[in-house]
N, C-alpha and C positions, 0 to 999 in steps of 0.2 A: 116622697115624689117631688121632683124639682118643680119650681113655679114656671109658669109659661114664660118663654123668653121675651115676650113683648111687654111683660108687666113692668110698669114704672116708666115706660117711654112717654115722652111729652109730644103728643101729636099736634100741638098748637101751630108750630112752624116747621113742618117737615122739610128736609133738604131734598131738593129735586135735581137729579142728575140726568141730563139728556144727551150729553156729548162728552168727548174726551176733555174738552176745555173745561167743562163744569167739574169734572173729576179732578183735574189738576188744580183749579182755582179754589176748590172747597176741600182739598185734601186735609188741611189742618183741622177744619171743623169735624170732618168725618172721623179723623184719628182721635180727637178728644172724646167724641161720643162713645167710641168703642173702648177707649182706654178707661173710661169711667165705669164700664160694665165688663169686667174680665171674662165672666162666664159666657157672655154673648160674643165677645171677641173670639173665644175658642171655637164657636160655632161657624166661624169663617172657614174652618177646615171641613165643615160638613156641606155647606152651600153658601158661598160668600154673598150672593145676591139676596137670599132670604135673610141672612144675618144682618145685612145692611137695612133691609126693610124693617126688621124688628127693632133696629136702633133708631128708626125714624128717617131713614134715607130711602127715598123712592127713586129707583133706577128705571129709566125708560127701557121698554122691551128690546129695542135694537142694541142699546149699550149693554144691557144685561146679557144678551146672546153673545156679544163680543167678549165680555169678561169671562164667561164660562168657556168659550172657545179658546181664549188665550191661555187659561190656566190648565187646559186639558193636558198639555205636554210641555216639557222644557223647551226653551227657544230653538235649540238646534234640531230637536226632533220635530217640533211644530213646523219648522221651515221645510224639512224633508217631507212631512205629511202633506203640506200644502202644495209642494212641488209635484209629488206623485198624483195628488188629486187633480191638479190642473192638466197634467200630461194624460192621465187616463180619461178624463172628461172629454178632452179633444179627440182621443182615439176612439172612444166608445160612443160618443155623441150624447152622453148623459152622465150625471154625477155617479161615481162608483160607490157601490154598497157591498164591499167584500165580506162584511160581517153578517150579511143576510143570506143564508143558504139558498133560498129559491132564486133570488136575484143572481147570485154567483153562478149557479148552475145554468141559468138562461144565458148569462153573459159568456161563459166559457164554451158551452156546447152548442148554443144556437148562434149567438152573435159572432163569436170567434171561430166557430165550426171546428172545435177541437174534438178528436175522437176520445170517447170515455175509456178509462182504464179500470181494470178489476183490482180494487184496492182492499178486497176482503182479507182480513187478518193481518194487514200490513200496519206498521207503526212508523211514523216519520222519525227523523233523527233530531234529537234535542241537544243543544249545547250544554256543556258542563256548567252547573250553577256557580262554580268557583273558577277563578282564573288559574292558568297553568302554574303560576308561581306559588299560589296558596296550596294547590293540590300537591305539588312537589314537597313543600314544607311539611304538610300533614303526613305524607307518606314517610318522610324521613324520621318523623317523631313517633310513628305508629308503634314501633317495636318497644319503646320505653313506656308505653301506656298500658296499664293493667286492664285487660278486657272487662267490660261491664255489661251484663245482660240487660236487655231492654226492660225498663221498669224496676230494676233492682233497687232495694231500699238501702240507704246508707245510714251511718250513725246519725242520731238526732232526728230520725224520721224523715229525712230528705229523700225525695224520690226523683230520679232522673228519667224523664220520658222523652224519647226522640221521635218526632214525626217522620214518617217515611217521605223521601223526596218525591214530589209530584211534578210531572212535566207541566209546563204552561205555554200559552201561545208565544209569550215573549222569549221563550227559550228555544223556539223552533230554529234549527240551524239552517240558515238560508244559503250557506256556502257548501253544505254537504251534498254529495252527488245522490241523485235519486236512482232507485233500482229500475231495471227493465221489467215492466209488468205486462201481462197479457191484456188484450182489449176486453171491454165489458160487452156483454150481450145486449144490454139495455142502456138507454140514456137516463141517467139519474135526474130526478126532478129537484133535488137539493144537492148542494156541495158545501161541505164545511171547510174551514181554513186548514184543518189537519189533513183533509183529503186533497185540498188544492196543493199542498206541499209536493205531492207526487207528480204534479204537472209543471212545477216551476221552471224546469230546465227545457220545457218545450219551446218557449220563446220568452223574450223580455217582458212582454205584456203580462203574462201570467206570473212572472217573478215580481213585477211591480204590484200586481193585485195582492199577492201574498204579503209583501212587505207592508203595503198600506193597511191591510187587514190586521196584521200583527201590531202595528202602531195604534190603530183604532181600538184594539182590545186592551191596550195598556193605558187607556185614558184615566185621568185623575178622577177618583170616585166621588162625583157630586151627587148628593142625595136629592130625591124628589121632595116636594112640599110635605107629603105625608111622612116620609122618612126623616126629614128635618125636624118636624114636630115631635116624632117619636124619640129621636135622639135627645132633643132638648128636654123632654119630659122624663128621660131616664128609662123609657120603655123599650129602647132598642140600643144595641151596642154598635159603636162605630170604632174600628181599630185606630183610625187616624185621630179621632176626637179623644180617645182614651190615651193615646200616646202623647199628644200635645197637651201640656199642663197649663200653658199660658202663651198668649200672643201679645207682645208689647210693641207699641208704636213710638217712633221718635218724636221728641218735642219739636213742633214746627211753629214758626212765627205766625201770629194771628194776622 
């Protein structure tokens, strides 16, 4: 079992970061602390704020919240997320929470007064996980490949297993047309993003709610404190932590 991530840290003079200026001015010190402890540096992919704390860097709550918010999405997507959130907050009079089914149902059916639809047995349209060019190339080469049954054993004991493609929120096709559906006899108390897809063409607000929800579902997977400790101790698997073997920091002037 791995040792606790904080073992060996020197708590005598912890670095305290309370603002962006602190973060910029003490970047070299923080980089050297993490560079000296490669395994702890890898834990930045699990939760950067907690990894910094284990390295002896105390981040003020407001700055910590900003860091976690900033890494949630790439800059372009984050910009779109914030734009949608501001727009919807102004329209709805409160911060949008499209990933919370009870809130979403209340917003759509009560606040926006949208008539409920019967979505029983319906499936939304998902975009192809591969782009058109890749799909065309694979189709062109398909006839020269020898078919292989799922799980068939090859020479040398190698086994090829192929997971079935599973739709995900980020694959929801926001451009596909929604079908005409009959009205529902009752007003649902909850509404999922998958169900919201069938309402997206009703008006722009519902489309924006769906787009924001899809973005929020695609957030960078930051672990909680318990999850962080479990990954550090080797008691829990983290795909990103296992995939990243090292994080290196540039040499900065003192």
